[in-house]
C-alpha positions as CSV (number, residue, x, y, z in Angstrom):
1,X,0.0,0.0,0.0
2,X,1.4,3.4,-1.0
3,X,1.5,6.2,1.5
4,X,0.8,9.8,0.9
5,X,3.7,12.2,1.1
6,X,2.6,13.8,4.4
7,X,2.6,10.4,6.1
8,X,6.0,9.4,4.6
9,X,7.4,12.6,5.9
10,X,6.1,11.9,9.4
11,X,7.6,8.4,9.2
12,X,11.0,9.9,8.2
13,X,10.8,12.3,11.2
14,X,10.2,9.5,13.7
15,X,13.3,10.2,15.8
16,X,12.3,13.9,16.3
17,X,8.7,13.1,17.4
18,X,7.3,13.2,20.9
19,X,5.6,10.1,22.3
20,X,2.2,11.5,21.6
21,X,3.1,12.3,18.0
22,X,4.4,8.8,17.5
23,X,1.2,7.3,18.9
24,X,-0.8,9.5,16.5
25,X,1.2,8.3,13.6
26,X,0.7,4.7,14.6
27,X,-3.1,5.3,14.8
28,X,-3.2,7.1,11.4
29,X,-1.4,4.3,9.7
30,X,-3.8,1.8,11.3
31,X,-6.8,3.9,10.1
32,X,-5.5,3.4,6.6
33,X,-6.0,-0.3,7.1
34,X,-2.3,-1.4,7.5
35,X,-1.6,-4.6,9.5
36,X,0.6,-4.4,12.6
37,X,3.4,-6.0,10.6
38,X,3.2,-3.4,7.9
39,X,3.2,-0.6,10.4
40,X,6.2,-2.1,12.2
41,X,8.1,-2.2,8.9
42,X,7.6,1.5,8.6
43,X,8.3,2.6,12.2
44,X,10.4,1.0,15.0
45,X,7.7,0.2,17.5
46,X,6.9,-2.9,19.5
47,X,3.7,-4.8,18.7
48,X,2.5,-4.6,22.3
49,X,2.9,-0.8,22.2
50,X,1.2,-0.6,18.8
51,X,-1.7,-2.7,19.9
52,X,-2.2,-0.4,22.9
53,X,-2.2,2.7,20.6
54,X,-4.6,1.2,18.1
55,X,-7.1,-0.7,20.3
56,X,-9.7,2.0,19.7
57,X,-9.2,2.0,16.0
58,X,-11.4,-0.7,14.4
59,X,-10.7,-2.2,11.0
60,X,-13.5,-2.5,8.5
61,X,-14.2,-5.9,7.0
62,X,-12.9,-4.7,3.7
63,X,-9.6,-3.6,5.4
64,X,-9.3,-7.0,7.0
65,X,-9.8,-8.8,3.7
66,X,-7.3,-6.5,2.1
67,X,-4.7,-7.3,4.8
68,X,-5.2,-11.0,4.2
69,X,-4.8,-10.6,0.5
70,X,-1.7,-8.4,0.7
71,X,0.2,-10.3,3.5
72,X,-1.4,-13.7,3.9
73,X,-1.1,-13.0,7.6
74,X,-3.6,-12.4,10.4
75,X,-1.2,-10.5,12.7
76,X,-2.9,-7.4,13.9
77,X,-6.3,-8.5,12.8
78,X,-8.7,-8.6,15.7
79,X,-9.8,-12.1,16.5
80,X,-13.1,-13.1,18.0
81,X,-11.7,-15.4,20.7
82,X,-15.1,-15.7,22.4
83,X,-17.1,-16.8,19.4
84,X,-16.9,-20.6,20.1
85,X,-17.9,-20.0,23.7
86,X,-20.8,-17.9,22.7
87,X,-22.0,-20.6,20.3
88,X,-21.6,-23.2,23.1
89,X,-23.6,-21.1,25.5
90,X,-26.4,-20.7,22.9
91,X,-26.4,-24.5,22.5
92,X,-26.7,-24.9,26.3
93,X,-29.5,-22.4,26.5
94,X,-31.4,-24.0,23.7
95,X,-31.1,-27.5,25.2
96,X,-32.1,-26.2,28.6
97,X,-35.3,-24.6,27.3
98,X,-36.2,-27.8,25.5
99,X,-35.7,-30.0,28.6
100,X,-37.7,-27.4,30.7
101,X,-40.8,-28.4,28.8
102,X,-40.9,-31.8,30.6
103,X,-39.0,-30.7,33.8
104,X,-41.8,-28.2,34.6
105,X,-43.9,-31.2,35.7
106,X,-41.4,-31.8,38.5
107,X,-42.4,-29.6,41.5
108,X,-38.9,-29.7,43.0
109,X,-37.3,-28.5,39.8
110,X,-39.8,-25.7,39.5
111,X,-39.4,-24.7,43.1
112,X,-35.6,-24.6,42.7
113,X,-35.8,-22.5,39.6
114,X,-38.3,-20.1,41.2
115,X,-36.0,-19.8,44.3
116,X,-33.0,-19.1,42.1
117,X,-35.0,-16.6,40.1
118,X,-35.6,-14.6,43.3
119,X,-32.3,-15.2,45.2
120,X,-29.6,-16.6,42.9
121,X,-26.6,-15.0,41.3
122,X,-27.5,-13.4,38.0
123,X,-24.3,-11.7,36.9
124,X,-21.3,-13.5,38.4
125,X,-21.2,-16.2,35.7
126,X,-21.4,-19.0,38.3
127,X,-24.3,-20.8,40.0
128,X,-24.7,-19.5,43.5
129,X,-27.0,-17.9,46.1
130,X,-26.7,-15.7,49.1
131,X,-29.2,-16.0,52.0
132,X,-29.4,-15.7,55.8
133,X,-31.7,-18.8,56.0
134,X,-29.7,-22.1,56.0
135,X,-32.9,-23.9,54.9
136,X,-33.0,-22.0,51.7
137,X,-29.3,-22.6,51.0
138,X,-29.6,-26.3,51.8
139,X,-32.5,-26.6,49.3
140,X,-30.5,-24.8,46.7
141,X,-27.5,-27.1,47.2
142,X,-29.7,-30.3,47.0
143,X,-31.4,-28.9,43.9
144,X,-28.1,-28.2,42.2
145,X,-27.0,-31.8,42.9
146,X,-30.2,-33.2,41.5
147,X,-30.5,-31.1,38.4
148,X,-26.9,-30.0,37.5
149,X,-24.1,-32.2,39.0
150,X,-24.5,-35.3,41.1
151,X,-20.8,-34.9,42.1
152,X,-21.3,-31.2,42.9
153,X,-18.7,-29.4,45.1
154,X,-19.5,-26.2,46.8
155,X,-17.7,-23.3,48.4
156,X,-19.1,-20.7,50.8
157,X,-18.4,-17.2,52.0
158,X,-19.9,-15.4,54.9
159,X,-20.7,-11.7,55.1
160,X,-20.6,-10.2,58.6
161,X,-20.5,-7.0,60.4
162,X,-17.5,-6.0,62.5
163,X,-19.1,-6.8,65.8
164,X,-20.1,-10.3,64.8
165,X,-18.2,-13.3,66.1
166,X,-16.6,-14.6,62.9
167,X,-15.3,-17.9,64.3
168,X,-18.7,-18.8,65.8
169,X,-20.5,-17.8,62.5
170,X,-18.1,-20.0,60.4
171,X,-18.7,-23.0,62.7
172,X,-22.4,-22.5,62.7
173,X,-22.7,-22.2,58.9
174,X,-20.4,-25.2,58.5
175,X,-22.6,-27.4,60.6
176,X,-25.9,-26.1,59.1
177,X,-24.7,-26.6,55.5
178,X,-22.7,-29.7,56.2
179,X,-19.7,-28.1,54.5
180,X,-16.2,-28.4,56.0
181,X,-14.5,-25.2,57.1
182,X,-11.9,-25.8,54.4
183,X,-14.7,-25.0,51.8
184,X,-15.2,-21.5,53.3
185,X,-13.2,-18.7,51.7
186,X,-12.2,-15.5,53.4
187,X,-15.1,-13.9,55.3
188,X,-16.1,-10.4,54.2
189,X,-16.4,-8.2,57.3
190,X,-18.4,-4.9,56.8
191,X,-17.1,-2.2,59.1
192,X,-19.7,-0.5,61.3
193,X,-20.9,2.9,60.1
194,X,-22.6,5.5,62.3
195,X,-23.6,2.8,64.9
196,X,-27.3,3.6,64.6
197,X,-28.2,0.2,63.1
198,X,-27.9,-2.5,65.8
199,X,-30.0,-5.3,64.4
200,X,-27.1,-7.1,62.7
201,X,-27.8,-10.7,61.9
202,X,-25.8,-12.7,64.5
203,X,-24.4,-15.2,61.9
204,X,-24.5,-12.8,58.9
205,X,-25.4,-13.9,55.4
206,X,-23.8,-16.9,53.7
207,X,-23.1,-17.2,50.0
208,X,-22.9,-20.7,48.5
209,X,-21.7,-21.3,45.0
210,X,-21.2,-24.4,42.9
211,X,-17.6,-24.9,41.7
212,X,-17.0,-25.0,38.0
213,X,-20.6,-24.0,37.3
214,X,-20.5,-21.7,34.3
215,X,-22.5,-24.1,32.2
216,X,-25.0,-24.7,35.0
217,X,-25.3,-20.9,35.4
218,X,-26.4,-20.4,31.8
219,X,-28.6,-23.4,31.9
220,X,-30.4,-22.1,34.9
221,X,-30.9,-18.6,33.4
222,X,-32.5,-20.3,30.4
223,X,-34.8,-22.2,32.7
224,X,-35.8,-18.9,34.4
225,X,-36.6,-17.4,31.0
226,X,-38.7,-20.4,30.2
227,X,-40.7,-19.9,33.4
228,X,-41.1,-16.2,32.6
229,X,-42.5,-17.1,29.2
230,X,-44.8,-19.7,30.7
231,X,-46.1,-17.4,33.3
232,X,-46.6,-14.7,30.7
233,X,-48.9,-17.1,28.8
234,X,-50.7,-18.2,32.0
235,X,-54.4,-17.3,31.9
236,X,-55.6,-14.9,34.7
């Protein structure tokens, strides 16, 4: 690709440029549709530095095709590294909605999905729930074993206030959930504020999550969407 004279002049003046001027030159060359390799042939810059400069400079599909045609290389061409995972998640969701059509007849499954709909993690990318009621957490754990992973392993985390007895809370939750203390990660202790609020939960709130549960998380969200759709079509 031939460069206009004003760009060639800037390339020749590289040694006299400030850092900002160099970064602007790198971005201008990228906007022309040059690959990182082609830019690095023109100016002495590391690929990592160039990638930082140009991360906000998108290539058009035509420019990408042109780079491939000119160089036979994909260096400097943005790759959609998450495409396969997105496709896999869509397969999980589609399968989950299909199986929900017969699982909905199972009252335990429906109760677990409804509980998760109200109390479960929605954004962390893992299957989990926070609650002050050990009965709710025990039900969630049994439900996860029944419908997601018969060999499920869990970890727990307690949220407390500064005036709570952490050791006592850990032992209590460990006994209630039948989880060894080794499955509890570091407790979050919230410092007291003005002191006006005194009704702190004695044993705090416990968060329980299923290990390696990214697929189960997406499956459950699809089940929730199925319930939402079913309730939307429910007469009355």
